[in-house]
Kinemage of the C-alpha trace (Angstrom):
@kinemage 1
@onewidth
@group {chain A} dominant
@subgroup {mainchain}
@vectorlist {calphas} color= white
{ca met a 1} P 99.717 -54.578 31.022
{ca asp a 2} L 103.442 -55.108 31.129
{ca ala a 3} L 105.253 -58.427 31.571
{ca ala a 4} L 105.397 -58.102 35.369
{ca asp a 5} L 101.635 -57.520 35.598
{ca ile a 6} L 100.947 -60.520 33.388
{ca ala a 7} L 103.267 -62.717 35.463
{ca thr a 8} L 101.645 -61.555 38.702
{ca gln a 9} L 98.164 -62.206 37.342
{ca arg a 10} L 99.181 -65.655 36.087
{ca glu a 11} L 100.737 -66.526 39.453
{ca his a 12} L 97.536 -65.443 41.221
{ca ile a 13} L 95.393 -67.580 38.901
{ca leu a 14} L 97.654 -70.609 39.353
{ca arg a 15} L 97.510 -70.222 43.140
{ca leu a 16} L 93.721 -70.016 43.122
{ca glu a 17} L 93.509 -73.100 40.899
{ca ala a 18} L 95.851 -75.024 43.216
{ca leu a 19} L 93.808 -73.998 46.242
{ca ala a 20} L 90.597 -75.092 44.506
{ca arg a 21} L 92.088 -78.508 43.666
{ca asn a 22} L 93.328 -78.903 47.230
{ca arg a 23} L 89.953 -77.943 48.672
{ca ala a 24} L 88.060 -80.284 46.346
{ca ser a 25} L 90.191 -83.211 47.481
{ca arg a 26} L 89.561 -82.641 51.196
{ca pro a 27} L 86.603 -84.139 53.057
{ca val a 28} L 83.878 -81.859 54.367
{ca his a 29} L 84.316 -81.237 58.095
{ca ala a 30} L 81.534 -82.025 60.512
{ca ala a 31} L 80.455 -79.466 63.088
{ca gly a 32} L 82.764 -79.335 66.048
{ca pro a 33} L 85.872 -77.579 67.206
{ca pro a 34} L 87.701 -75.535 64.593
{ca pro a 35} L 90.364 -77.402 62.670
{ca thr a 36} L 94.012 -76.977 63.542
{ca arg a 37} L 94.883 -76.788 59.834
{ca cys a 38} L 93.642 -74.450 57.109
{ca glu a 39} L 90.892 -75.959 54.948
{ca glu a 40} L 92.382 -74.335 51.829
{ca cys a 41} L 96.118 -74.971 52.004
{ca gly a 42} L 96.588 -77.330 54.947
{ca asp a 43} L 98.972 -75.037 56.827
{ca pro a 44} L 98.627 -74.957 60.633
{ca ile a 45} L 96.267 -72.359 62.118
{ca pro a 46} L 97.990 -70.863 65.185
{ca glu a 47} L 96.269 -71.437 68.530
{ca ala a 48} L 96.071 -67.670 69.095
{ca arg a 49} L 94.104 -67.246 65.836
{ca arg a 50} L 91.768 -70.119 66.692
{ca ala a 51} L 91.138 -68.556 70.125
{ca ala a 52} L 90.646 -65.040 68.723
{ca val a 53} L 88.397 -65.971 65.785
{ca pro a 54} L 85.639 -68.425 66.771
{ca gly a 55} L 84.906 -70.936 64.023
{ca val a 56} L 88.013 -70.019 62.021
{ca arg a 57} L 88.651 -72.427 59.142
{ca leu a 58} L 91.340 -70.610 57.127
{ca cys a 59} L 94.878 -69.401 57.820
{ca val a 60} L 95.521 -65.661 57.547
{ca thr a 61} L 96.964 -65.933 54.029
{ca cys a 62} L 94.005 -67.892 52.617
{ca gln a 63} L 91.517 -65.641 54.437
{ca gln a 64} L 93.136 -62.599 52.809
{ca glu a 65} L 93.002 -64.294 49.379
{ca gln a 66} L 89.321 -65.095 49.884
{ca glu a 67} L 88.542 -61.493 50.838
{ca arg a 68} L 90.103 -60.087 47.645
């Protein structure tokens, strides 16, 4: 691993840790309409995404991170 790889890996770990802290501090949502904000990072979830993906709870960025 070179310095760039190490920095990228560290940045990824720090982001995941920040997301975990953010998620742990948020209340659990009751059943109902999907939230307008991402459960992981708090960013807005666009109306088009909420309409296209029933039950969506994450923004595109956090969904991609979760799928990795």
